[in-house]
VOZA-627519 format. One record per residue: residue number from 1; residue in one letter; z negated, y negated, x negated of N, C-alpha, C in turn. Coordinates in steps of 0.1 Angstrom, whole numbers. Example, Ala and Ser with C-alpha at 12.3 -4.5 7.8 and 13.67 -1.06 7.14 Angstrom:
% residues 2
1; A; -78; 57; -132; -78; 45; -123; -78; 33; -132
2; S; -71; 22; -128; -71; 11; -137; -79; 0; -129
***
This chain:
% residues 433
1; X; 351; 361; -419; 338; 360; -423; 329; 345; -419
2; X; 336; 338; -429; 329; 322; -428; 331; 321; -415
3; X; 346; 320; -409; 348; 314; -396; 341; 320; -386
4; X; 336; 332; -386; 326; 339; -373; 317; 334; -378
5; X; 310; 330; -386; 294; 323; -390; 297; 307; -386
6; X; 305; 301; -387; 314; 289; -384; 310; 289; -365
7; X; 315; 296; -363; 315; 293; -346; 303; 303; -337
8; X; 294; 307; -348; 281; 316; -339; 272; 304; -335
9; X; 269; 305; -323; 259; 295; -320; 246; 294; -325
10; X; 240; 280; -322; 227; 278; -335; 217; 284; -330
11; X; 207; 293; -340; 196; 301; -338; 187; 292; -327
12; X; 182; 300; -316; 176; 294; -304; 164; 288; -312
13; X; 157; 277; -306; 146; 268; -310; 132; 281; -310
14; X; 123; 280; -318; 114; 285; -318; 104; 288; -303
15; X; 100; 300; -294; 94; 300; -283; 82; 291; -284
16; X; 84; 281; -274; 68; 275; -270; 71; 259; -276
17; X; 81; 258; -283; 87; 244; -288; 95; 236; -278
18; X; 93; 228; -279; 102; 218; -268; 102; 203; -272
19; X; 115; 196; -269; 120; 184; -271; 104; 173; -267
20; X; 101; 160; -273; 89; 156; -267; 92; 150; -256
21; X; 104; 148; -252; 109; 141; -241; 110; 149; -232
22; X; 116; 164; -232; 114; 170; -221; 99; 174; -218
23; X; 92; 174; -227; 82; 178; -221; 72; 166; -214
24; X; 73; 158; -218; 70; 144; -209; 76; 144; -195
25; X; 87; 145; -196; 97; 143; -179; 91; 160; -172
26; X; 89; 169; -180; 82; 183; -176; 72; 184; -166
27; X; 61; 168; -172; 51; 170; -164; 53; 160; -150
28; X; 47; 165; -139; 46; 156; -126; 46; 141; -131
29; X; 52; 132; -125; 47; 119; -123; 35; 116; -121
30; X; 27; 120; -111; 14; 117; -108; 5; 121; -114
31; X; 10; 131; -123; 1; 135; -134; 1; 125; -149
32; X; 11; 120; -149; 13; 111; -161; 10; 100; -158
33; X; 8; 92; -143; 1; 82; -143; -14; 83; -139
34; X; -18; 92; -134; -31; 97; -133; -38; 92; -149
35; X; -32; 101; -159; -36; 104; -172; -38; 89; -177
36; X; -24; 80; -175; -23; 65; -181; -37; 61; -176
37; X; -39; 61; -161; -51; 53; -157; -64; 52; -162
38; X; -66; 69; -166; -81; 72; -174; -84; 66; -188
39; X; -64; 69; -193; -64; 62; -207; -68; 45; -210
40; X; -61; 39; -199; -60; 27; -199; -75; 23; -197
41; X; -82; 29; -188; -98; 25; -183; -107; 26; -196
42; X; -105; 36; -203; -110; 39; -217; -105; 29; -226
43; X; -95; 25; -231; -88; 15; -241; -98; 1; -235
44; X; -98; -3; -223; -102; -15; -221; -112; -15; -219
45; X; -123; -7; -219; -136; -4; -221; -140; -10; -234
46; X; -135; -1; -244; -138; -2; -257; -131; -15; -265
47; X; -120; -18; -258; -113; -29; -265; -118; -44; -260
48; X; -124; -45; -248; -129; -55; -243; -115; -68; -235
49; X; -122; -76; -243; -113; -89; -238; -101; -92; -245
50; X; -98; -80; -260; -86; -79; -267; -76; -71; -255
51; X; -81; -67; -247; -69; -58; -241; -62; -69; -231
52; X; -63; -78; -229; -54; -91; -222; -41; -93; -228
53; X; -41; -86; -243; -27; -83; -248; -18; -77; -245
54; X; -22; -66; -233; -13; -58; -226; -9; -64; -215
55; X; -12; -76; -212; -13; -78; -199; 5; -78; -194
56; X; 11; -82; -202; 27; -84; -204; 31; -74; -198
57; X; 28; -61; -205; 33; -48; -200; 32; -47; -185
58; X; 19; -49; -181; 15; -48; -167; 25; -57; -156
59; X; 20; -69; -160; 32; -80; -152; 48; -76; -150
60; X; 53; -68; -163; 68; -65; -160; 66; -53; -149
61; X; 59; -43; -152; 60; -36; -142; 55; -38; -129
62; X; 48; -46; -125; 48; -52; -115; 59; -63; -106
63; X; 65; -70; -117; 78; -72; -116; 86; -67; -111
64; X; 90; -55; -118; 100; -47; -116; 96; -43; -104
65; X; 89; -37; -96; 85; -32; -84; 86; -41; -71
66; X; 82; -56; -74; 84; -64; -64; 98; -69; -64
67; X; 105; -66; -75; 117; -70; -73; 125; -61; -63
68; X; 122; -51; -63; 127; -42; -55; 127; -42; -40
69; X; 112; -49; -34; 108; -48; -23; 119; -54; -12
70; X; 128; -67; -12; 131; -74; -6; 148; -66; 1
71; X; 156; -66; -12; 164; -58; -11; 164; -42; -4
72; X; 153; -34; -5; 153; -26; -4; 152; -25; 10
73; X; 135; -31; 16; 137; -33; 27; 147; -35; 34
74; X; 157; -42; 33; 164; -49; 40; 179; -32; 41
75; X; 180; -30; 31; 190; -20; 32; 188; -6; 40
76; X; 175; -3; 37; 166; 11; 43; 167; 7; 54
77; X; 160; -4; 60; 160; -5; 77; 174; -8; 81
78; X; 182; -10; 79; 191; -15; 86; 205; -5; 88
79; X; 200; 2; 75; 209; 20; 76; 198; 31; 87
80; X; 184; 30; 82; 181; 36; 89; 182; 35; 106
81; X; 182; 25; 108; 185; 19; 124; 198; 25; 129
82; X; 208; 23; 121; 222; 28; 120; 222; 42; 123
83; X; 212; 48; 116; 215; 66; 118; 207; 69; 128
84; X; 202; 64; 136; 198; 66; 148; 205; 69; 159
85; X; 216; 62; 156; 226; 67; 170; 225; 63; 179
86; X; 213; 58; 187; 211; 51; 201; 199; 42; 194
87; X; 201; 30; 204; 194; 16; 200; 181; 20; 206
88; X; 182; 28; 217; 169; 29; 225; 160; 39; 219
89; X; 163; 44; 209; 151; 52; 205; 145; 47; 193
90; X; 151; 34; 189; 142; 25; 182; 131; 17; 192
91; X; 130; 14; 200; 120; 10; 207; 109; 18; 211
92; X; 113; 36; 212; 102; 45; 214; 95; 45; 202
93; X; 104; 44; 188; 97; 51; 176; 88; 35; 169
94; X; 93; 23; 175; 81; 13; 173; 73; 9; 179
95; X; 72; 13; 195; 63; 16; 201; 50; 27; 194
96; X; 52; 35; 194; 45; 46; 186; 39; 43; 174
97; X; 47; 37; 170; 43; 33; 153; 31; 22; 150
98; X; 36; 9; 164; 27; -2; 165; 14; 3; 168
99; X; 15; 12; 181; 1; 18; 186; -5; 23; 176
100; X; 2; 33; 165; -8; 41; 158; -18; 31; 148
101; X; -8; 20; 146; -15; 15; 133; -26; 5; 139
102; X; -24; 2; 153; -31; -7; 158; -50; 0; 161
103; X; -45; 14; 167; -56; 21; 163; -62; 25; 152
104; X; -54; 28; 142; -61; 33; 127; -70; 19; 121
105; X; -63; 9; 128; -71; -4; 118; -80; -8; 127
106; X; -83; -5; 141; -92; -6; 149; -109; 5; 142
107; X; -101; 17; 141; -114; 26; 135; -116; 20; 121
108; X; -110; 17; 114; -111; 12; 100; -123; 2; 103
109; X; -121; -11; 109; -129; -24; 114; -143; -15; 117
110; X; -142; -5; 129; -156; 0; 131; -162; 5; 120
111; X; -156; 15; 111; -162; 21; 99; -167; 10; 94
112; X; -162; -4; 88; -164; -11; 81; -180; -16; 85
113; X; -180; -21; 99; -190; -28; 105; -202; -17; 106
114; X; -201; -6; 111; -210; 9; 108; -218; 9; 94
115; X; -209; 8; 84; -215; 13; 70; -217; 1; 67
116; X; -220; -11; 63; -223; -23; 62; -240; -27; 74
117; X; -236; -22; 81; -249; -25; 93; -260; -16; 85
118; X; -256; -3; 84; -267; 5; 77; -269; 0; 64
119; X; -260; 1; 51; -264; 2; 39; -272; -16; 35
120; X; -267; -30; 49; -271; -38; 44; -270; -46; 30
121; X; -256; -48; 27; -254; -53; 14; -251; -68; 12
122; X; -257; -77; 22; -257; -87; 20; -272; -92; 20
123; X; -283; -83; 25; -298; -83; 24; -302; -90; 13
124; X; -309; -100; 10; -313; -106; -1; -301; -108; -14
125; X; -289; -111; -10; -281; -115; -19; -282; -129; -23
126; X; -283; -131; -38; -286; -143; -44; -271; -152; -45
127; X; -271; -162; -33; -258; -168; -36; -255; -184; -41
128; X; -271; -185; -53; -270; -196; -56; -263; -200; -66
129; X; -260; -192; -73; -250; -193; -87; -232; -193; -82
130; X; -230; -187; -69; -218; -186; -67; -207; -202; -68
131; X; -199; -201; -73; -190; -217; -74; -179; -213; -60
132; X; -183; -224; -51; -176; -223; -39; -161; -225; -42
133; X; -155; -213; -35; -140; -213; -36; -134; -219; -21
134; X; -129; -229; -16; -123; -234; -7; -109; -223; -3
135; X; -111; -216; 7; -96; -208; 13; -88; -221; 21
136; X; -74; -219; 23; -67; -227; 34; -66; -220; 46
137; X; -68; -226; 56; -68; -217; 68; -57; -210; 69
138; X; -58; -195; 79; -49; -189; 80; -40; -191; 93
139; X; -26; -191; 90; -20; -191; 99; -21; -187; 115
140; X; -21; -193; 126; -22; -191; 140; -13; -177; 142
141; X; -21; -170; 150; -9; -157; 154; 6; -164; 163
142; X; 5; -176; 169; 17; -180; 170; 27; -184; 162
143; X; 24; -192; 150; 32; -192; 136; 36; -179; 133
144; X; 27; -170; 130; 29; -156; 124; 43; -150; 134
145; X; 41; -152; 148; 52; -149; 155; 64; -155; 153
146; X; 64; -165; 152; 75; -177; 149; 83; -170; 139
147; X; 72; -171; 132; 84; -172; 113; 86; -155; 112
148; X; 86; -147; 125; 95; -131; 126; 111; -136; 121
149; X; 113; -148; 129; 128; -148; 134; 131; -162; 122
150; X; 138; -156; 112; 141; -166; 100; 154; -173; 105
151; X; 153; -185; 102; 162; -197; 102; 175; -196; 93
152; X; 172; -190; 80; 182; -183; 68; 178; -169; 63
153; X; 184; -159; 69; 183; -145; 66; 184; -145; 47
154; X; 190; -153; 43; 195; -153; 28; 184; -157; 23
155; X; 176; -169; 27; 165; -175; 25; 152; -164; 23
156; X; 151; -159; 33; 141; -151; 37; 140; -136; 24
157; X; 155; -132; 24; 154; -124; 14; 151; -130; -1
158; X; 154; -142; -2; 150; -146; -14; 136; -149; -14
159; X; 128; -153; -9; 111; -157; -9; 106; -144; -4
160; X; 114; -133; -1; 107; -122; 2; 96; -120; 14
161; X; 102; -126; 28; 96; -128; 40; 97; -115; 46
162; X; 89; -108; 45; 91; -93; 50; 92; -89; 63
163; X; 84; -98; 72; 85; -98; 88; 102; -100; 92
164; X; 104; -116; 84; 118; -119; 88; 128; -110; 81
165; X; 126; -107; 67; 139; -92; 66; 139; -82; 76
166; X; 127; -76; 82; 128; -64; 87; 134; -71; 102
167; X; 132; -80; 110; 138; -84; 121; 155; -87; 115
168; X; 156; -89; 109; 173; -91; 108; 179; -82; 101
169; X; 171; -70; 94; 180; -57; 92; 177; -50; 106
170; X; 168; -48; 115; 169; -40; 125; 182; -46; 135
171; X; 184; -59; 138; 195; -65; 141; 206; -60; 133
172; X; 209; -58; 124; 220; -57; 117; 222; -39; 120
173; X; 213; -30; 119; 212; -17; 125; 216; -15; 136
174; X; 211; -26; 149; 214; -22; 157; 229; -29; 160
175; X; 236; -38; 155; 250; -42; 158; 257; -33; 153
176; X; 255; -25; 142; 262; -11; 140; 264; 0; 146
177; X; 254; 1; 149; 252; 13; 162; 263; 7; 178
178; X; 259; -6; 180; 269; -11; 193; 283; -13; 192
179; X; 284; -14; 178; 299; -15; 173; 308; -4; 172
180; X; 298; 6; 173; 307; 23; 173; 313; 22; 164
181; X; 328; 24; 166; 336; 32; 153; 339; 23; 145
182; X; 341; 8; 150; 339; -4; 140; 331; -5; 132
183; X; 317; 0; 135; 305; -3; 126; 304; 7; 115
184; X; 312; 20; 114; 310; 30; 107; 315; 27; 94
185; X; 320; 17; 87; 324; 10; 73; 313; 9; 71
186; X; 304; -2; 79; 292; -6; 72; 281; 3; 76
187; X; 282; 13; 81; 268; 23; 82; 270; 32; 69
188; X; 282; 35; 63; 281; 40; 55; 280; 35; 37
189; X; 285; 18; 41; 279; 11; 31; 265; 11; 27
190; X; 256; 8; 42; 242; 6; 45; 238; 21; 35
191; X; 243; 30; 40; 234; 46; 34; 238; 48; 21
192; X; 248; 42; 14; 253; 39; 1; 244; 34; -6
193; X; 239; 20; 0; 229; 10; -3; 219; 14; -8
194; X; 213; 23; 5; 205; 27; 5; 196; 39; -7
195; X; 209; 48; -8; 205; 55; -18; 207; 50; -35
196; X; 216; 40; -34; 215; 35; -49; 201; 31; -52
197; X; 198; 22; -40; 183; 16; -42; 172; 24; -44
198; X; 175; 36; -39; 161; 47; -41; 162; 51; -52
199; X; 175; 54; -61; 178; 58; -74; 174; 50; -83
200; X; 176; 35; -80; 165; 24; -85; 153; 27; -90
201; X; 148; 27; -80; 134; 30; -77; 126; 43; -88
202; X; 133; 53; -87; 132; 61; -91; 133; 62; -108
203; X; 146; 52; -113; 141; 47; -127; 129; 37; -133
204; X; 129; 30; -124; 114; 22; -123; 101; 27; -126
205; X; 104; 38; -116; 93; 46; -117; 83; 54; -129
206; X; 99; 56; -137; 93; 64; -149; 87; 51; -156
207; X; 86; 39; -154; 79; 32; -163; 65; 31; -161
208; X; 60; 35; -148; 47; 34; -142; 38; 40; -150
209; X; 38; 48; -158; 27; 53; -163; 20; 44; -171
210; X; 31; 34; -180; 27; 22; -188; 24; 10; -184
211; X; 28; 6; -175; 25; -3; -167; 13; 0; -157
212; X; 5; 13; -156; -7; 14; -147; -14; 12; -159
213; X; -14; 21; -168; -19; 17; -184; -25; 3; -188
214; X; -15; -4; -188; -20; -20; -190; -26; -26; -179
215; X; -25; -22; -168; -27; -30; -157; -44; -26; -153
216; X; -49; -13; -157; -61; -13; -158; -68; -10; -169
217; X; -61; -14; -181; -69; -18; -193; -73; -32; -191
218; X; -66; -41; -187; -69; -53; -186; -80; -56; -175
219; X; -78; -50; -163; -90; -51; -155; -106; -47; -159
220; X; -102; -34; -167; -115; -26; -175; -120; -36; -182
221; X; -108; -44; -194; -112; -52; -207; -117; -63; -200
222; X; -115; -70; -189; -118; -87; -189; -131; -82; -176
223; X; -135; -70; -169; -144; -70; -160; -155; -62; -166
224; X; -149; -50; -164; -158; -43; -173; -168; -35; -159
225; X; -172; -24; -164; -178; -19; -151; -191; -24; -146
226; X; -200; -31; -157; -210; -34; -155; -210; -49; -148
227; X; -202; -56; -143; -197; -66; -134; -197; -62; -120
228; X; -191; -46; -120; -195; -40; -105; -210; -41; -101
229; X; -221; -40; -109; -233; -40; -105; -241; -50; -98
230; X; -233; -61; -98; -236; -77; -94; -233; -73; -78
231; X; -223; -62; -70; -220; -65; -60; -217; -50; -58
232; X; -233; -43; -66; -231; -28; -62; -232; -22; -46
233; X; -241; -28; -42; -244; -24; -26; -230; -23; -17
234; X; -226; -37; -22; -210; -40; -14; -201; -29; -19
235; X; -199; -30; -32; -190; -18; -37; -194; -3; -33
236; X; -204; 3; -33; -207; 16; -24; -203; 16; -11
237; X; -205; 4; -3; -198; 5; 10; -183; 4; 14
238; X; -177; -1; 3; -161; -2; 0; -154; 13; -2
239; X; -162; 19; -11; -159; 30; -18; -161; 43; -4
240; X; -173; 44; 2; -176; 52; 14; -166; 47; 22
241; X; -164; 36; 30; -153; 32; 40; -140; 36; 36
242; X; -139; 35; 22; -124; 40; 20; -120; 52; 20
243; X; -132; 64; 14; -129; 78; 16; -135; 81; 29
244; X; -140; 77; 38; -137; 86; 51; -123; 76; 57
245; X; -121; 66; 56; -108; 65; 62; -94; 73; 58
246; X; -95; 73; 43; -83; 79; 37; -85; 93; 41
247; X; -95; 103; 40; -100; 118; 39; -100; 119; 54
248; X; -108; 111; 59; -110; 116; 76; -104; 113; 86
249; X; -101; 99; 89; -90; 90; 96; -72; 95; 94
250; X; -71; 92; 83; -59; 97; 78; -55; 112; 81
251; X; -68; 120; 75; -60; 131; 75; -61; 140; 88
252; X; -67; 131; 99; -68; 139; 113; -52; 132; 119
253; X; -45; 123; 114; -38; 118; 122; -21; 128; 113
254; X; -27; 133; 101; -18; 143; 97; -18; 155; 105
255; X; -34; 160; 106; -37; 175; 109; -31; 175; 126
256; X; -40; 165; 133; -39; 166; 147; -32; 157; 150
257; X; -23; 148; 146; -12; 143; 151; 0; 147; 148
258; X; 2; 152; 135; 14; 159; 131; 14; 175; 132
259; X; 2; 180; 135; 2; 196; 130; 4; 198; 118
260; X; 3; 194; 103; 6; 197; 93; -4; 200; 87
261; X; -5; 210; 74; -17; 211; 65; -19; 198; 54
262; X; -32; 196; 53; -33; 185; 44; -31; 184; 30
263; X; -34; 194; 24; -26; 198; 8; -15; 190; 3
264; X; -4; 194; 12; 10; 188; 7; 11; 175; 11
265; X; 4; 169; 18; -1; 154; 21; -1; 145; 11
266; X; -17; 148; 6; -21; 145; -4; -13; 146; -15
267; X; -11; 156; -19; 0; 161; -33; 9; 152; -30
268; X; 17; 152; -19; 30; 144; -17; 32; 129; -23
269; X; 21; 121; -19; 20; 107; -16; 6; 104; -30
270; X; 5; 111; -41; -5; 108; -52; 4; 96; -58
271; X; 17; 98; -61; 23; 87; -69; 22; 75; -59
272; X; 24; 75; -47; 17; 61; -42; 8; 53; -44
273; X; -4; 64; -40; -21; 61; -40; -19; 56; -54
274; X; -17; 62; -65; -22; 56; -76; -14; 42; -84
275; X; -2; 41; -80; 6; 28; -78; -1; 15; -72
276; X; -7; 22; -58; -14; 13; -49; -26; 5; -57
277; X; -33; 19; -62; -47; 15; -66; -47; 4; -80
278; X; -37; 11; -87; -34; 1; -104; -28; -16; -97
279; X; -20; -13; -89; -13; -26; -87; -21; -37; -78
280; X; -31; -30; -64; -39; -38; -54; -29; -46; -45
281; X; -18; -40; -45; -5; -48; -36; 2; -32; -26
282; X; 1; -35; -14; 7; -30; -4; 22; -29; -4
283; X; 25; -42; -8; 39; -49; -7; 44; -41; -23
284; X; 40; -45; -35; 43; -34; -46; 46; -20; -46
285; X; 38; -13; -36; 39; 0; -36; 50; 4; -23
286; X; 53; -4; -15; 64; -2; -5; 77; 5; -13
287; X; 86; 3; -25; 93; 14; -29; 90; 24; -31
288; X; 77; 29; -38; 73; 41; -40; 70; 50; -27
289; X; 65; 46; -21; 60; 48; -7; 72; 55; -3
290; X; 82; 47; 2; 92; 52; 6; 101; 63; -2
291; X; 102; 60; -14; 105; 72; -23; 97; 86; -17
292; X; 85; 86; -19; 79; 97; -19; 79; 102; -6
293; X; 80; 95; 5; 80; 100; 21; 95; 105; 21
294; X; 104; 103; 14; 116; 113; 18; 117; 124; 10
295; X; 112; 123; -3; 118; 135; -17; 102; 144; -16
296; X; 90; 135; -16; 80; 146; -15; 73; 151; 2
297; X; 77; 140; 11; 70; 148; 20; 79; 152; 31
298; X; 92; 151; 30; 105; 156; 36; 107; 147; 51
299; X; 107; 131; 50; 103; 126; 61; 122; 120; 58
300; X; 126; 121; 69; 143; 116; 73; 141; 99; 72
301; X; 155; 93; 64; 155; 78; 64; 153; 74; 76
302; X; 158; 78; 89; 156; 71; 101; 142; 67; 102
303; X; 133; 73; 99; 116; 68; 102; 112; 67; 89
304; X; 114; 66; 76; 105; 62; 66; 112; 47; 63
305; X; 124; 42; 68; 130; 29; 66; 127; 22; 78
306; X; 125; 27; 86; 114; 17; 99; 100; 19; 97
307; X; 92; 30; 98; 79; 28; 96; 73; 19; 84
308; X; 76; 24; 74; 68; 21; 59; 69; 5; 54
309; X; 84; -2; 58; 82; -15; 60; 75; -23; 67
310; X; 71; -17; 83; 64; -25; 91; 50; -22; 86
311; X; 48; -7; 85; 34; -6; 75; 30; -16; 64
312; X; 40; -17; 57; 33; -23; 47; 31; -40; 47
313; X; 31; -42; 60; 31; -57; 67; 17; -56; 79
314; X; 24; -47; 84; 5; -47; 96; -3; -33; 93
315; X; -3; -27; 83; -7; -14; 81; -20; -14; 73
316; X; -30; -25; 75; -38; -26; 65; -50; -24; 67
317; X; -52; -10; 70; -67; -2; 73; -78; -4; 61
318; X; -77; -9; 51; -83; -9; 38; -88; -22; 43
319; X; -79; -33; 39; -82; -48; 39; -89; -49; 57
320; X; -88; -46; 68; -93; -49; 78; -107; -42; 74
321; X; -110; -28; 72; -127; -23; 66; -132; -32; 59
322; X; -129; -40; 51; -130; -49; 37; -135; -64; 46
323; X; -126; -69; 57; -132; -80; 60; -141; -79; 71
324; X; -142; -69; 75; -153; -65; 85; -165; -61; 73
325; X; -167; -59; 64; -181; -57; 55; -182; -67; 51
326; X; -172; -78; 46; -176; -91; 42; -185; -101; 53
327; X; -180; -99; 65; -187; -108; 77; -198; -101; 75
328; X; -205; -89; 77; -217; -84; 80; -222; -92; 65
329; X; -216; -89; 53; -225; -91; 42; -226; -106; 41
330; X; -217; -116; 46; -222; -131; 48; -232; -133; 62
331; X; -234; -127; 73; -241; -126; 84; -257; -126; 78
332; X; -256; -111; 67; -268; -110; 64; -275; -120; 53
333; X; -265; -120; 45; -265; -133; 36; -275; -146; 41
334; X; -267; -152; 49; -270; -162; 54; -284; -161; 68
335; X; -284; -150; 69; -294; -144; 83; -286; -149; 96
336; X; -277; -149; 98; -269; -149; 113; -270; -136; 122
337; X; -281; -137; 130; -285; -130; 139; -269; -125; 153
338; X; -266; -107; 150; -254; -104; 158; -256; -101; 171
339; X; -254; -100; 179; -253; -92; 190; -241; -81; 194
340; X; -244; -75; 202; -236; -63; 202; -222; -69; 208
341; X; -221; -79; 213; -210; -91; 218; -203; -94; 205
342; X; -211; -99; 194; -206; -105; 184; -200; -96; 173
343; X; -203; -80; 175; -200; -69; 171; -183; -69; 179
344; X; -184; -70; 189; -168; -66; 198; -161; -77; 194
345; X; -166; -87; 191; -158; -101; 188; -150; -100; 174
346; X; -165; -94; 163; -156; -95; 152; -145; -82; 148
347; X; -146; -72; 154; -141; -57; 158; -127; -65; 160
348; X; -125; -70; 173; -109; -74; 180; -105; -87; 172
349; X; -110; -94; 167; -105; -107; 155; -102; -99; 144
350; X; -107; -92; 137; -105; -84; 125; -92; -78; 125
351; X; -91; -69; 137; -81; -61; 141; -68; -71; 139
352; X; -71; -80; 148; -58; -89; 148; -51; -94; 137
353; X; -69; -103; 129; -58; -113; 114; -54; -98; 106
354; X; -61; -88; 105; -56; -82; 95; -41; -79; 93
355; X; -37; -79; 104; -23; -78; 107; -16; -89; 99
356; X; -16; -100; 94; -12; -109; 90; -16; -112; 76
357; X; -21; -105; 73; -26; -108; 56; -18; -105; 51
358; X; -17; -115; 36; -3; -108; 29; -5; -99; 21
359; X; 3; -89; 22; 2; -77; 15; 2; -79; -4
360; X; -8; -89; -5; -8; -93; -22; -21; -91; -26
361; X; -24; -89; -39; -38; -88; -42; -48; -101; -38
362; X; -63; -96; -33; -70; -103; -28; -64; -114; -17
363; X; -57; -106; -7; -48; -112; 4; -59; -114; 17
364; X; -68; -104; 16; -76; -106; 25; -86; -114; 25
365; X; -90; -123; 15; -101; -133; 12; -93; -146; 21
366; X; -80; -147; 24; -76; -160; 32; -74; -158; 50
367; X; -80; -145; 52; -80; -146; 65; -99; -143; 69
368; X; -107; -143; 59; -117; -145; 60; -125; -157; 72
369; X; -120; -165; 66; -123; -179; 76; -124; -177; 88
370; X; -113; -170; 94; -111; -169; 106; -122; -159; 116
371; X; -124; -149; 108; -134; -142; 114; -147; -142; 114
372; X; -151; -145; 101; -164; -157; 99; -166; -170; 110
373; X; -156; -173; 114; -160; -187; 125; -166; -180; 138
374; X; -161; -164; 140; -163; -163; 153; -178; -157; 156
375; X; -186; -160; 140; -199; -158; 142; -209; -172; 141
376; X; -201; -181; 138; -207; -194; 133; -208; -195; 120
377; X; -202; -192; 111; -204; -194; 95; -190; -201; 93
378; X; -196; -215; 87; -185; -228; 87; -178; -224; 77
379; X; -171; -236; 72; -159; -233; 60; -168; -239; 46
380; X; -178; -241; 47; -185; -247; 36; -196; -233; 31
381; X; -200; -224; 40; -207; -214; 37; -196; -201; 35
382; X; -183; -201; 42; -172; -191; 39; -169; -196; 23
383; X; -168; -206; 21; -164; -210; 2; -172; -204; -3
384; X; -187; -205; -1; -195; -199; -9; -193; -182; -12
385; X; -189; -177; 1; -190; -163; 3; -178; -159; -9
386; X; -165; -166; -5; -151; -162; -14; -158; -167; -27
387; X; -163; -175; -33; -166; -179; -43; -176; -170; -53
388; X; -187; -164; -44; -193; -152; -48; -183; -137; -55
389; X; -176; -135; -41; -169; -121; -44; -157; -121; -51
390; X; -151; -132; -53; -139; -137; -60; -139; -130; -74
391; X; -148; -134; -84; -149; -127; -97; -149; -112; -93
392; X; -150; -106; -87; -153; -89; -88; -143; -83; -76
393; X; -135; -92; -70; -125; -89; -58; -113; -77; -64
394; X; -108; -82; -74; -96; -71; -80; -104; -59; -81
395; X; -116; -55; -83; -119; -40; -86; -120; -34; -74
396; X; -129; -44; -62; -125; -37; -51; -116; -40; -40
397; X; -105; -48; -46; -94; -48; -40; -83; -35; -45
398; X; -87; -31; -56; -79; -15; -60; -88; -5; -52
399; X; -96; -4; -47; -102; 5; -39; -97; 6; -24
400; X; -99; -8; -17; -93; -5; -4; -75; -8; -4
401; X; -71; -6; -15; -56; -5; -13; -54; 10; -12
402; X; -60; 18; -16; -57; 33; -12; -55; 34; 1
403; X; -66; 32; 10; -62; 33; 24; -50; 24; 31
404; X; -46; 16; 28; -36; 7; 30; -25; 18; 27
405; X; -23; 24; 19; -8; 32; 14; -11; 47; 21
406; X; -25; 57; 21; -27; 63; 29; -19; 63; 42
407; X; -28; 51; 52; -22; 47; 64; -10; 50; 69
408; X; -2; 44; 60; 11; 39; 61; 19; 54; 61
409; X; 19; 64; 51; 22; 75; 49; 19; 85; 63
410; X; 6; 86; 63; 2; 94; 70; 7; 90; 87
411; X; 9; 76; 87; 13; 75; 103; 31; 77; 103
412; X; 34; 78; 90; 51; 78; 90; 55; 95; 89
413; X; 44; 103; 86; 44; 119; 89; 44; 120; 103
414; X; 31; 116; 110; 32; 117; 123; 42; 114; 129
415; X; 49; 102; 127; 61; 97; 137; 72; 107; 135
416; X; 76; 110; 126; 88; 116; 120; 85; 132; 128
417; X; 71; 138; 129; 68; 149; 132; 73; 149; 149
418; X; 64; 138; 156; 71; 135; 170; 85; 136; 171
419; X; 92; 127; 161; 110; 127; 169; 119; 136; 160
420; X; 108; 148; 153; 118; 159; 148; 123; 153; 137
421; X; 120; 146; 127; 127; 138; 116; 122; 136; 105
422; X; 114; 154; 104; 109; 158; 92; 114; 172; 89
423; X; 117; 173; 74; 119; 187; 70; 107; 193; 68
424; X; 102; 204; 74; 87; 209; 73; 88; 215; 61
425; X; 96; 226; 57; 100; 232; 47; 96; 223; 33
426; X; 103; 211; 33; 100; 206; 20; 89; 200; 18
427; X; 84; 195; 34; 68; 190; 30; 59; 203; 25
428; X; 60; 211; 30; 52; 221; 28; 55; 230; 11
429; X; 63; 225; 5; 69; 226; -5; 59; 223; -18
430; X; 55; 208; -14; 47; 203; -23; 30; 208; -24
431; X; 30; 217; -17; 14; 226; -17; 10; 229; -35
432; X; 20; 232; -41; 21; 239; -52; 20; 234; -66
433; X; 25; 218; -61; 32; 208; -70; 18; 204; -79
***
């Protein structure tokens, strides 16, 4: 009798009770991140400057994400190109991808110019107390083009030169294809490395709620919502523009370009949107974007590994829109009259320079001088504009990073659909997540 009792299974847990860890991991990641964002904003608002004591937590999270970018970009691009099986397909995918990025960027610039013209955020702006902040002149298109070819691929990896890494990875992948059977061991190694890197990204993303909590608390504690009032009209412009670009332009890419329903798309990429919002960095969001593209949207690695890294570098819809708005802000503040030809010149220039913006916080301010020069705003006036915007730029940067993220994922979805490299059943399964 005693032995029978000893061998009996333990009584079941009372219904409704779960291990706290099971309960935590049972919640969708995007819901945990969203909750952390809200709680962080509340904590930062009431704690004020004291919230800076949490900065280390946010910094560690950002460093974890950025740690992944260079090795992840290399292995997934090289692996993705190798999986294409035909180097000629890469050219077709590249042309479609770049054409789509140019199109959405041009639309974003047009939206930015239109909204800023209608709302006039720079009209009556008081710039007298702005502390001038000079910015270094941006690289010329020739310098950007030359920099794509790395002198030392290992150095490019170490310094995180994304375009140079992409170039070298494409060459490695193409070499694997051309090598045929002799390249198969390398192809398997790259595919295995890609899977390992994505699993590491998954580990890092479990820390996202804590990192987002800290990042938002620090921003809210040091800036506070009242600082937004100083640039309220510009902030309203950015919010409206970002919403239109995210929920109209990119929705059209998914619905009309890929012929897929919208709800699974926005649900599926919510993790990347929230990380992009909290970090204000397209580059830091790249590992998350790749993960959600493959696991949530059903996009095959051959597309996610080629389209998304390129998009993190040139897919800057939110940035282009913001630079266009700042150009109008400067013109209105300094009383510079603009003709239709000026608008066209600003649109073209912004579309070009936005693709060379570093995918880091406040990166758009570094190319502003090039666009303002086209309407006759000199370096001194540009420094005043940058000095006026800089104290509030982090908040605005968070908003405009969202369309950068949805741009990349919507174009990846459309290209994957065109190339028949998307699991539609997997994509549709996210409508009820």
